C-alpha positions in Angstrom: 0.0 0.0 0.0 2.6 2.4 0.7 6.0 2.7 1.3 7.5 5.1 4.9 7.8 4.3 6.1 13.4 2.9 8.9 12.4 6.5 8.3 8.8 6.4 9.2 7.2 7.0 5.8 9.0 5.9 2.8 8.9 8.8 0.7 9.0 7.1 -2.6 12.5 5.8 -3.2 13.8 5.8 0.4 14.8 3.1 2.7 17.6 0.6 2.7 19.0 -2.7 4.1 22.0 -3.2 6.2 24.7 -5.6 5.0 24.4 -9.0 6.7 27.3 -11.0 8.0 28.5 -13.9 5.7 26.5 -17.0 6.4 28.1 -20.2 7.7 26.6 -23.6 6.8 23.3 -24.5 5.3 21.3 -23.0 8.2 23.2 -19.7 7.9 22.6 -19.6 4.1 18.9 -20.3 4.6 18.7 -17.6 7.2 20.5 -15.1 5.0 18.1 -15.9 2.1 15.1 -15.4 4.3 16.5 -12.1 5.5 17.2 -11.0 2.0 13.6 -11.6 0.9 12.4 -9.8 4.0 14.7 -6.9 3.0 13.0 -6.7 -0.4 9.8 -5.6 1.3 11.6 -2.7 3.1 10.0 -3.7 6.5 11.3 -0.5 8.1 9.4 1.7 5.7 5.8 0.5 6.1 5.0 2.4 9.3 2.8 4.8 7.4 0.4 1.9 6.8 -0.1 1.8 10.6 -0.1 5.5 11.1 -2.7 6.2 8.4 -4.9 3.1 8.2 -5.9 2.6 11.9 -7.0 6.2 12.7 -9.0 6.4 9.5 -10.8 3.2 10.2 -11.5 4.4 13.7 -12.8 7.7 12.4 -15.0 5.9 9.8 -16.6 3.8 12.6 -16.4 6.4 15.3 -17.0 5.1 18.8 -16.3 1.4 17.9 -13.2 -0.6 17.5 -13.6 -3.6 15.2 -10.3 -5.2 16.0 -10.6 -8.3 13.7 -11.4 -6.0 10.7 -8.6 -3.6 11.6 -6.0 -6.4 11.9 -7.2 -8.1 8.7 -7.0 -4.8 6.8 -3.5 -4.1 8.2 -2.3 -7.5 7.1 -3.7 -7.1 3.6 -2.3 -3.6 3.4 1.1 -4.9 4.6 1.1 -7.5 1.8 0.3 -4.8 -0.7 3.1 -2.5 0.7 5.6 -5.3 0.7 4.6 -6.1 -3.0 5.0 -2.4 -4.0 8.4 -2.1 -2.3 9.7 -5.4 -3.8 8.7 -4.4 -7.3 10.1 -0.9 -6.7 13.4 -2.5 -5.7 13.4 -4.7 -8.9 12.9 -1.6 -11.1 15.5 0.5 -9.1 18.2 -2.2 -8.8 20.6 -0.3 -11.1 20.5 3.0 -9.3 20.5 1.3 -5.8 24.0 0.1 -6.6 25.1 3.7 -7.1 23.8 5.1 -3.9 25.6 4.6 -0.6 22.3 4.7 1.3 20.9 1.8 -0.8 23.9 -0.2 -2.0 23.3 -2.9 0.6 19.7 -3.7 -0.6 19.3 -7.3 -1.6 19.2 -6.8 -5.3 22.0 -4.2 -5.3 24.3 -6.8 -3.6 22.8 -9.7 -5.6 21.6 -11.5 -2.6 18.4 -12.5 -4.5 18.1 -13.2 -8.3 16.1 -10.4 -10.0 13.7 -13.0 -11.5 13.0 -14.4 -8.1 12.3 -11.0 -6.6 9.9 -10.2 -9.4 8.0 -13.4 -8.9 8.0 -12.7 -5.1 6.5 -9.3 -5.7 3.8 -10.5 -8.0 2.9 -13.3 -5.5 2.6 -10.7 -2.8 0.4 -8.6 -5.0 -2.0 -11.5 -5.7 -2.1 -12.4 -2.0 -2.9 -8.9 -0.9 -5.8 -8.6 -3.4 -7.2 -12.0 -2.4 -6.9 -11.4 1.3 -8.6 -8.0 1.3 -11.3 -9.1 -1.1 -12.1 -11.9 1.3 -11.6 -10.3 4.7 -12.7 -6.7 3.9 -14.3 -5.9 0.5 -13.5 -5.8 -3.2 -13.2 -2.0 -3.2 -10.3 -2.1 -0.7 -8.6 -4.8 -2.7 -8.9 -2.8 -5.9 -7.6 0.3 -4.2 -4.5 -1.6 -3.1 -4.0 -3.0 -6.5 -4.2 0.5 -8.0 -1.7 1.7 -5.4 0.8 -1.0 -6.4 0.5 -0.2 -10.1 0.7 3.5 -9.5 3.8 3.2 -7.4 5.6 1.0 -9.9 4.6 2.4 -13.2 3.8 6.0 -12.6 6.3 6.9 -9.8 9.2 4.5 -10.2 9.2 3.9 -14.0 7.8 7.2 -15.3 8.4 10.1 -12.8 11.3 9.3 -10.6 14.1 9.6 -13.1 12.5 12.3 -15.3 11.3 15.2 -13.1 12.0 17.0 -9.9 8.3 16.8 -9.2 8.6 13.0 -8.9 7.7 12.8 -5.2 4.9 15.4 -5.5 2.8 13.3 -7.8 4.4 9.9 -7.2 3.8 10.4 -3.5 0.1 9.9 -4.1 0.8 6.2 -3.6 1.7 6.8 0.0 -1.6 8.5 0.6 -3.7 5.5 -0.3 -4.0 3.9 3.1 -6.5 6.5 4.1 -8.8 5.4 1.3 -8.2 1.8 1.8 -8.9 2.0 5.6 -12.1 4.0 5.1 -13.4 1.7 2.4 -12.6 -1.4 4.5 -14.7 0.0 7.3 -17.6 1.4 5.3 -17.6 -0.1 1.8 -17.3 3.3 0.2 -14.9 6.4 0.2 -16.1 9.3 2.5 -15.0 12.9 2.3 -12.9 12.7 5.6 -10.8 10.0 3.9 -10.2 12.2 0.9 -9.1 15.1 3.1 -6.7 12.9 5.0 -5.4 11.6 1.7 -4.6 15.3 0.8 -3.0 15.8 4.2 -0.4 13.1 3.4 -0.2 14.3 -0.2 0.9 17.8 0.9 3.1 16.4 3.7 5.1 14.1 1.4 7.2 16.8 -0.4 8.6 18.6 2.6 9.2 15.2 4.3 11.0 13.7 1.3 12.9 16.8 0.3 14.3 17.2 3.8 15.8 13.7 3.4 16.9 14.4 -0.1 18.7 17.5 1.1 20.7 15.3 3.4 21.4 12.7 0.7 21.7 15.1 -2.2 25.0 13.6 -3.5 23.6 10.1 -3.5 20.7 11.2 -5.7 23.0 13.1 -7.9 25.3 10.2 -8.4 22.3 7.9 -9.3 20.9 10.5 -11.8 17.7 11.0 -9.9 16.5 14.6 -10.3 15.2 15.2 -6.8 14.4 18.9 -6.3 17.4 19.4 -3.9 19.7 18.0 -6.7 18.5 20.5 -9.4 17.5 23.5 -7.3 19.2 25.8 -4.7 18.7 25.0 -1.0 16.7 28.3 -0.6 14.3 27.3 -3.4 13.8 23.8 -1.9 13.2 25.2 1.6 10.7 27.8 0.3 8.7 25.1 -1.4 8.8 23.0 1.7 7.3 26.0 3.6 4.4 26.2 1.0 3.6 22.5 1.2 3.8 22.5 5.0 1.3 25.3 5.2 -1.0 23.4 2.8 -0.6 20.3 5.0 -1.6 22.2 8.2 -4.5 24.0 6.6 -5.8 20.7 5.2 -5.7 19.0 8.6 -8.1 21.7 9.8 -10.6 20.6 7.2 -11.0 17.3 9.1 -12.0 19.2 12.3 -15.8 19.2 11.6 -15.8 15.3 11.6 -13.6 15.0 14.7 -13.6 16.2 18.3 -11.6 18.6 20.5 -8.7 16.2 21.0 -8.0 16.1 17.3 -8.6 19.9 16.8 -6.1 20.8 19.6 -3.5 18.4 18.2 -3.9 19.7 14.6 -3.3 23.2 15.8 -0.4 22.5 18.2 1.4 20.0 16.0 0.9 22.1 13.0 2.5 25.1 14.6 5.4 22.9 15.7 5.9 21.6 12.2 5.7 25.0 10.6 8.2 26.4 13.0 10.8 23.7 12.1 10.3 24.3 8.3 10.3 28.1 8.5 13.5 27.9 10.6 15.1 25.7 8.0 14.1 28.2 5.3 15.5 31.2 7.3 18.8 29.4 7.7 19.1 28.7 4.0 18.4 32.4 3.3 21.1 33.5 5.7 23.6 31.0 4.3 23.9 29.2 7.6 24.4 25.5 8.2 21.2 23.5 8.1 20.3 20.1 9.5 17.5 18.9 7.2 17.6 15.4 8.7 16.1 17.0 11.9 13.2 18.3 9.9 12.7 14.9 8.2 12.5 13.2 11.6 10.2 15.9 12.9 7.9 15.4 9.9 7.6 11.8 10.9 6.8 12.7 14.5 4.3 15.3 13.4 2.2 12.9 11.3 2.4 10.2 14.0 1.1 12.5 16.7 -1.6 14.0 14.5 -3.0 10.6 13.6 -2.6 9.3 17.1 -4.7 12.2 18.3 -7.3 11.3 15.6 -7.4 7.7 16.9 -7.8 8.8 20.5 -10.5 11.2 19.5 -12.4 8.6 17.6 -12.2 6.0 20.3 -13.4 8.5 22.9 -16.3 9.4 20.6 -16.6 12.9 22.0 -19.1 15.2 20.3 -17.7 16.3 16.9 -17.0 19.9 16.2 -19.5 19.8 13.4 -22.2 18.5 15.7 -21.4 21.2 18.3 -21.7 23.8 15.6 -25.0 22.3 14.4 -23.6 21.4 11.0 
């Protein structure tokens, strides 16, 4: 379903695998093979699946916690995210070899044959669709299938190597857990799910560009035209400010469907995130040293706290702001 996520949310194209020690004996070789296949799924970058899916399902069924359905949806979504990440790694094997951050991924170090990885990704795709169609509904299964196809063909194969806007539009794949979660809980797509989709959509560029500023030389060496590679730091930071404002404003559009817990968190966390990005921009304008990785990590924390507040708000089932205002 998406990517995030050892960084929290895998902005498309992030995440890596650490080199494993050389195996000894048949048991060691089997262990290393299993770990290599697990590495193909980028297990550290699927946290957005949890961050986005659970709160949206709780909001969709406000006041109730259907744990079996939530767990089933998470498992199906995990299969879909693992499939997307595996197929992405197959398509990006050539550039992964050129980047220090990704040179230890399984295909980059030839720990798994490319053909086997492709088959593994396709099997995961089929399993995700079948599981969600069985345990949730066909709409959720189709949405996951669309996400995998979009991430592979639109982002990885079409946009990533051709335009600095790659993560802006390609990042839509990372927003899909909101739609999948809502559809699994209700059988349709409601407007709060669409708004939360847009929250993650606007959040993705500043989140990803902060990381790309830190690994600019890596992307440059691989020929990936991330915005920090092709534009001055001040330009990148200015655009990060715009997208962060769009993120925070969009979070407020969810307020009518939520209660006071979420409303307070959206305002407080939004101000916190805006302060960090504005400070980064100010330092680039002044020609001072910047620490974009701190902004990247703060963006992860921002989204996690925001969606945690939405979960708590939905479980408590306090009167919604819309109800209090008579909407």
